[in-house]
C-alpha positions in Angstrom: -67.8 4.3 16.3 -67.0 2.7 12.8 -64.7 4.2 10.4 -65.3 3.3 6.8 -62.5 3.2 4.3 -63.0 6.2 1.8 -61.2 4.4 -1.0 -63.1 2.2 -3.5 -62.6 -1.5 -3.5 -60.7 -3.5 -6.1 -63.9 -4.7 -7.7 -65.2 -1.1 -8.1 -62.0 0.1 -9.7 -61.8 -3.0 -12.0 -65.5 -2.2 -13.2 -64.6 1.4 -13.9 -61.5 0.4 -15.8 -63.4 -2.2 -17.9 -66.1 0.4 -18.5 -63.5 3.0 -19.6 -61.9 0.5 -22.0 -65.3 -0.4 -23.5 -66.1 3.2 -23.8 -62.8 3.9 -25.7 -63.5 0.9 -28.0 -67.0 2.1 -28.8 -65.7 5.7 -29.5 -62.9 4.3 -31.7 -65.3 2.1 -33.7 -67.7 4.9 -34.1 -65.1 7.3 -35.5 -63.0 4.7 -37.5 -63.3 4.4 -41.2 -63.1 0.9 -42.8 -59.8 -0.1 -44.5 -60.0 -0.1 -48.3 -58.0 -3.3 -49.2 -57.5 -2.0 -52.8 -56.0 1.2 -51.6 -53.7 -0.3 -48.9 -50.0 -0.7 -49.5 -48.6 -4.3 -49.8 -48.0 -5.9 -46.3 -44.3 -6.5 -47.2 -43.0 -3.8 -49.6 -39.3 -4.1 -49.0 -37.5 -2.4 -52.0 -40.7 -1.8 -53.9 -40.3 1.9 -53.9 -43.7 2.4 -52.2 -43.2 4.9 -49.4 -45.5 5.2 -46.5 -47.5 8.4 -46.2 -48.6 8.8 -42.6 -45.7 7.8 -40.4 -43.6 10.4 -38.6 -40.4 8.8 -39.9 -41.4 9.8 -43.5 -40.9 13.5 -42.8 -37.2 13.5 -43.7 
């Protein structure tokens, strides 16, 4: 009488995790829009008066 372990092995779980991450990356790259470098704000805009538009902290 042999009892098999019903849980998947570490290798199987690792393959599923890697596949899930690859799937998320593919979905994200499919839905993403390229960044327009001429429309983007300056990387360092301290004191320039340019306010961000999409962050939750700008809703004050």
